[in-house]
Kinemage of the C-alpha trace (Angstrom):
@kinemage 1
@onewidth
@group {chain A} dominant
@subgroup {mainchain}
@vectorlist {calphas} color= white
{ca met a 1} P 0.041 -0.006 -0.063
{ca gly a 2} L 1.613 3.309 -1.048
{ca glu a 3} L 5.095 2.530 0.111
{ca thr a 4} L 5.915 -0.110 -2.512
{ca glu a 5} L 4.604 1.978 -5.420
{ca pro a 6} L 7.180 2.597 -8.174
{ca val a 7} L 8.833 6.001 -8.097
{ca leu a 8} L 9.254 7.760 -11.525
{ca ala a 9} L 12.755 8.959 -10.973
{ca asp a 10} L 12.809 11.736 -13.566
{ca arg a 11} L 9.141 12.921 -13.430
{ca phe a 12} L 10.043 16.234 -11.747
{ca arg a 13} L 13.745 16.473 -12.571
{ca gly a 14} L 14.691 20.178 -12.817
{ca gln a 15} L 11.283 21.297 -11.550
{ca val a 16} L 10.742 23.412 -8.395
{ca val a 17} L 7.959 22.100 -6.146
{ca val a 18} L 6.678 24.227 -3.314
{ca val a 19} L 5.013 22.239 -0.497
{ca thr a 20} L 3.376 23.961 2.522
{ca gly a 21} L 2.745 22.129 5.693
{ca ala a 22} L 5.817 20.166 4.779
{ca ala a 23} L 6.771 18.963 8.216
{ca gly a 24} L 3.525 17.129 8.811
{ca gly a 25} L 2.294 13.642 7.924
{ca ile a 26} L 0.886 14.218 4.426
{ca gly a 27} L 3.372 16.971 3.759
{ca ser a 28} L 6.367 14.788 4.585
{ca ala a 29} L 5.146 12.034 2.146
{ca ile a 30} L 4.677 14.609 -0.596
{ca ile a 31} L 8.114 16.137 -0.227
{ca thr a 32} L 9.862 12.820 0.152
{ca arg a 33} L 8.367 11.380 -3.067
{ca ala a 34} L 8.799 14.710 -4.979
{ca ala a 35} L 12.437 14.654 -4.111
{ca arg a 36} L 12.912 10.980 -5.148
{ca glu a 37} L 11.362 11.920 -8.510
{ca gly a 38} L 13.941 14.704 -9.038
{ca ala a 39} L 12.347 17.863 -7.804
{ca his a 40} L 14.046 20.735 -6.008
{ca val a 41} L 11.650 20.965 -2.964
{ca val a 42} L 10.885 24.182 -1.275
{ca ala a 43} L 9.448 23.059 2.101
{ca ala a 44} L 7.348 25.469 4.084
{ca asp a 45} L 6.017 25.150 7.576
{ca arg a 46} L 5.502 27.111 10.701
{ca ala a 47} L 6.481 24.448 13.166
{ca pro a 48} L 9.401 25.515 15.425
{ca asp a 49} L 11.397 22.405 14.535
{ca gly a 50} L 10.140 22.169 10.944
{ca glu a 51} L 13.520 22.490 9.198
{ca arg a 52} L 15.017 19.720 11.326
{ca lys a 53} L 11.994 17.488 10.470
{ca val a 54} L 12.198 18.242 6.773
{ca ala a 55} L 15.931 17.535 6.697
{ca gly a 56} L 15.308 14.167 8.361
{ca phe a 57} L 12.552 13.302 5.794
{ca leu a 58} L 14.712 14.253 2.728
{ca gly a 59} L 17.967 12.761 3.919
{ca gly a 60} L 21.281 13.460 2.234
{ca asn a 61} L 20.691 12.367 -1.298
{ca ala a 62} L 17.839 14.727 -2.343
{ca pro a 63} L 18.302 17.311 -5.023
{ca glu a 64} L 19.036 20.756 -3.753
{ca trp a 65} L 16.277 21.998 -1.503
{ca cys a 66} L 15.436 24.641 0.934
{ca tyr a 67} L 13.149 25.394 3.903
{ca val a 68} L 11.103 28.502 4.509
{ca gly a 69} L 9.584 29.131 7.966
{ca ala a 70} L 6.583 31.374 7.474
{ca glu a 71} L 3.091 32.137 8.588
{ca leu a 72} L 1.389 31.570 5.368
{ca ser a 73} L -2.229 32.764 6.316
{ca asn a 74} L -1.156 36.347 5.576
{ca arg a 75} L 0.146 38.020 2.403
{ca asp a 76} L 3.555 38.699 3.835
{ca gly a 77} L 4.309 35.128 4.707
{ca ala a 78} L 3.107 33.818 1.372
{ca glu a 79} L 5.072 36.407 -0.555
{ca his a 80} L 8.223 35.622 1.377
{ca leu a 81} L 7.791 31.842 0.555
{ca ile a 82} L 7.349 32.409 -3.222
{ca ala a 83} L 10.127 34.972 -3.307
{ca glu a 84} L 12.526 32.499 -1.627
{ca ala a 85} L 11.621 29.795 -4.077
{ca thr a 86} L 12.130 31.930 -7.163
{ca ser a 87} L 15.244 33.743 -5.955
{ca arg a 88} L 16.860 30.346 -4.881
{ca phe a 89} L 15.916 28.360 -7.957
{ca gly a 90} L 14.783 30.969 -10.585
{ca arg a 91} L 11.454 29.271 -11.327
{ca leu a 92} L 8.340 27.727 -9.731
{ca asp a 93} L 6.569 24.856 -11.446
{ca val a 94} L 4.399 23.315 -8.760
{ca leu a 95} L 2.643 24.586 -5.688
{ca val a 96} L 1.110 22.139 -3.224
{ca asn a 97} L -1.188 23.847 -0.697
{ca asn a 98} L -1.038 21.223 1.975
{ca ala a 99} L -0.887 23.448 5.065
{ca gly a 100} L -4.023 23.207 7.160
{ca gly a 101} L -5.257 21.040 10.006
{ca gly a 102} L -8.510 21.506 11.610
{ca ile a 103} L -9.756 22.467 15.123
{ca ile a 104} L -12.336 19.761 15.100
{ca lys a 105} L -15.163 20.209 17.603
{ca pro a 106} L -19.025 20.561 17.731
{ca phe a 107} L -20.073 23.718 15.937
{ca leu a 108} L -21.517 25.332 19.075
{ca asp a 109} L -18.335 24.690 21.016
{ca his a 110} L -16.230 26.881 18.694
{ca ser a 111} L -15.132 30.299 19.803
{ca pro a 112} L -14.448 33.166 17.484
{ca glu a 113} L -10.770 32.444 17.819
{ca thr a 114} L -10.985 28.738 16.887
{ca met a 115} L -13.399 29.563 13.997
{ca arg a 116} L -10.805 32.213 12.714
{ca glu a 117} L -7.907 29.842 13.185
{ca thr a 118} L -9.548 27.049 11.256
{ca val a 119} L -10.351 29.327 8.318
{ca asp a 120} L -6.785 30.866 8.530
{ca arg a 121} L -4.932 27.594 8.604
{ca asn a 122} L -6.936 25.994 5.717
{ca leu a 123} L -8.431 28.667 3.444
{ca trp a 124} L -6.339 31.705 3.688
{ca thr a 125} L -2.994 29.846 3.414
{ca thr a 126} L -4.316 28.442 0.120
{ca val a 127} L -5.613 31.815 -1.032
{ca trp a 128} L -2.422 33.792 -0.375
{ca cys a 129} L 0.146 31.189 -1.605
{ca ser a 130} L -1.951 30.600 -4.787
{ca his a 131} L -2.310 34.338 -5.308
{ca arg a 132} L 1.453 34.953 -5.100
{ca ala a 133} L 2.428 31.879 -7.021
{ca val a 134} L 0.053 32.090 -9.928
{ca ala a 135} L 1.657 35.422 -11.051
{ca val a 136} L 5.033 33.683 -11.408
{ca met a 137} L 3.527 30.704 -13.142
{ca arg a 138} L 1.554 32.919 -15.515
{ca gly a 139} L 4.781 34.588 -16.628
{ca ala a 140} L 6.241 31.231 -17.349
{ca gly a 141} L 3.163 29.916 -19.249
{ca tyr a 142} L 3.197 26.910 -17.130
{ca gly a 143} L 2.120 25.702 -13.694
{ca arg a 144} L 0.543 23.128 -11.464
{ca ile a 145} L -1.380 24.048 -8.231
{ca val a 146} L -2.679 21.079 -6.244
{ca asn a 147} L -4.666 21.906 -2.995
{ca ile a 148} L -5.468 19.581 -0.173
{ca gly a 149} L -9.169 19.644 0.448
{ca ala a 150} L -11.288 17.215 2.477
{ca asp a 151} L -13.683 14.423 1.648
{ca ser a 152} L -15.720 15.635 4.694
{ca val a 153} L -17.019 18.530 2.438
{ca arg a 154} L -18.885 15.920 0.553
{ca asn a 155} L -20.183 13.651 3.426
{ca gly a 156} L -20.792 16.086 6.223
{ca leu a 157} L -18.457 14.235 8.635
{ca tyr a 158} L -19.316 14.550 12.319
{ca glu a 159} L -18.071 17.672 14.084
{ca his a 160} L -16.632 18.999 10.928
{ca ala a 161} L -18.866 21.932 10.175
{ca met a 162} L -16.346 24.733 10.611
{ca tyr a 163} L -13.596 22.682 9.081
{ca asn a 164} L -15.818 21.948 6.082
{ca ala a 165} L -16.469 25.617 5.706
{ca ala a 166} L -12.812 26.323 5.299
{ca lys a 167} L -12.006 23.337 3.076
{ca gly a 168} L -15.204 23.954 1.038
{ca gly a 169} L -13.732 27.378 0.246
{ca val a 170} L -10.582 25.579 -1.015
{ca his a 171} L -12.730 23.388 -3.280
{ca ala a 172} L -14.528 26.496 -4.656
{ca leu a 173} L -11.273 28.370 -5.164
{ca thr a 174} L -9.974 25.439 -7.237
{ca thr a 175} L -12.744 25.611 -9.810
{ca gly a 176} L -12.694 29.403 -10.121
{ca met a 177} L -8.837 29.593 -10.507
{ca ala a 178} L -8.828 26.624 -12.905
{ca arg a 179} L -11.214 28.288 -15.324
{ca glu a 180} L -9.389 31.666 -15.113
{ca phe a 181} L -5.892 30.470 -15.583
{ca ala a 182} L -6.343 27.585 -18.043
{ca val a 183} L -5.386 29.875 -20.918
{ca asp a 184} L -2.057 30.532 -19.114
{ca gly a 185} L -1.067 26.884 -19.053
{ca ile a 186} L -1.809 26.484 -15.381
{ca thr a 187} L -3.913 23.701 -13.944
{ca val a 188} L -5.538 23.809 -10.581
{ca asn a 189} L -6.877 20.719 -8.771
{ca thr a 190} L -7.717 19.477 -5.342
{ca val a 191} L -7.037 16.114 -3.598
{ca ala a 192} L -9.634 15.463 -1.004
{ca pro a 193} L -8.530 12.711 1.445
{ca thr a 194} L -10.718 10.967 4.008
{ca gly a 195} L -9.034 10.037 7.401
{ca thr a 196} L -5.391 9.470 6.935
{ca glu a 197} L -2.672 7.759 8.889
{ca thr a 198} L -0.564 10.629 10.249
{ca pro a 199} L 1.481 10.883 13.535
{ca phe a 200} L -1.588 12.508 15.084
{ca thr a 201} L -4.143 9.892 14.086
{ca leu a 202} L -1.793 7.028 14.746
{ca ser a 203} L -1.277 8.373 18.371
{ca arg a 204} L -5.001 7.729 19.009
{ca pro a 205} L -5.581 10.711 21.305
{ca pro a 206} L -8.430 9.718 23.764
{ca glu a 207} L -10.577 12.700 22.828
{ca ala a 208} L -10.475 11.857 19.088
{ca val a 209} L -10.880 8.008 19.153
{ca gly a 210} L -14.610 8.108 18.878
{ca arg a 211} L -14.390 10.551 15.919
{ca phe a 212} L -11.828 8.442 14.158
{ca glu a 213} L -13.978 5.299 14.602
{ca lys a 214} L -16.979 7.146 13.056
{ca thr a 215} L -14.907 8.113 10.098
{ca arg a 216} L -13.501 4.603 9.613
{ca arg a 217} L -17.020 3.230 9.583
{ca leu a 218} L -17.954 5.377 6.547
{ca ile a 219} L -15.023 3.846 4.485
{ca pro a 220} L -15.922 0.723 2.534
{ca leu a 221} L -12.263 -0.303 2.363
{ca gly a 222} L -12.302 -0.361 6.175
{ca arg a 223} L -9.237 1.652 6.963
{ca phe a 224} L -7.605 5.178 6.825
{ca ala a 225} L -5.545 6.113 3.767
{ca thr a 226} L -1.791 6.129 4.187
{ca ala a 227} L 0.075 9.469 3.704
{ca ser a 228} L 1.871 7.965 0.692
{ca glu a 229} L -1.407 7.072 -1.020
{ca val a 230} L -2.477 10.705 -0.762
{ca ala a 231} L 0.943 11.876 -1.965
{ca ser a 232} L 0.684 9.533 -5.102
{ca ala a 233} L -2.571 11.392 -6.127
{ca val a 234} L -0.997 14.859 -5.481
{ca leu a 235} L 2.039 14.227 -7.509
{ca tyr a 236} L 0.106 12.782 -10.333
{ca leu a 237} L -1.908 15.979 -10.634
{ca ala a 238} L 1.303 18.009 -10.250
{ca ser a 239} L 2.946 16.262 -13.108
{ca arg a 240} L 3.079 17.036 -16.938
{ca glu a 241} L 1.128 13.899 -17.525
{ca ala a 242} L -2.005 15.453 -15.959
{ca ser a 243} L -1.978 18.194 -18.488
{ca phe a 244} L -5.595 17.840 -19.466
{ca ile a 245} L -6.995 17.664 -15.858
{ca thr a 246} L -8.070 20.851 -14.280
{ca gly a 247} L -10.792 22.111 -11.849
{ca gln a 248} L -11.274 18.739 -10.376
{ca val a 249} L -11.550 17.391 -6.909
{ca leu a 250} L -9.925 13.957 -6.741
{ca ser a 251} L -11.153 11.925 -3.724
{ca val a 252} L -8.661 9.611 -2.043
{ca asn a 253} L -11.310 8.209 0.249
{ca gly a 254} L -11.538 4.330 0.168
{ca gly a 255} L -15.107 4.783 -1.241
{ca ser a 256} L -16.520 6.804 1.607
{ca thr a 257} L -18.195 8.995 -1.040
{ca met a 258} L -18.660 8.020 -4.676
{ca leu a 259} L -19.055 10.065 -7.839
């Protein structure tokens, strides 16, 4: 499952792939595979030890890469990230908007602060990074933007109302940008995972176990996705071979929603 999939060693050779939320579970799988397929990775995260984690994931044999620590939910942070990528490597081919993570709780238990943080972490990071990246891609006449959405937008997952509001915005941004920038050689798509095995979910925190089980019961395949299975879908949409796919939401969900 995932880990044994063949790697296309030259698929991203010479390309610059920016990945946000790169120190987390899905982000680490994306950057690891992108580097193995030849990409110059620009890894971004706001975690205090993010650079150390990224270095551990990529190891010593990855093509030249760099790390950017930034708060991406505001314009300045996103602008800094894209500027670092282009100044370091002179180009920007792929942006993967993976930064996010939800504050998952019953809707009436949310405070104004947790509502704002959920939207900031998931929607505004995607908005600002895409806004800054697309100008560079438009000038080059080529680009791939892949957003991480959520299958819960489609199935109304328990206690996910506020998270779905933010991820639903990501899905909507995808279609709008895809139509607007298709003429510029830029495709914009979203990968929408269901529950995924990450360090957080694998730790089985007591307050979340019941929610995890409700999610698992919705999945016909009977398990969560692996991070590498999500990364596989992301990197396909980020590749040149996906040149005629844009404005789509690709669910990686074990059948929890269909069509």
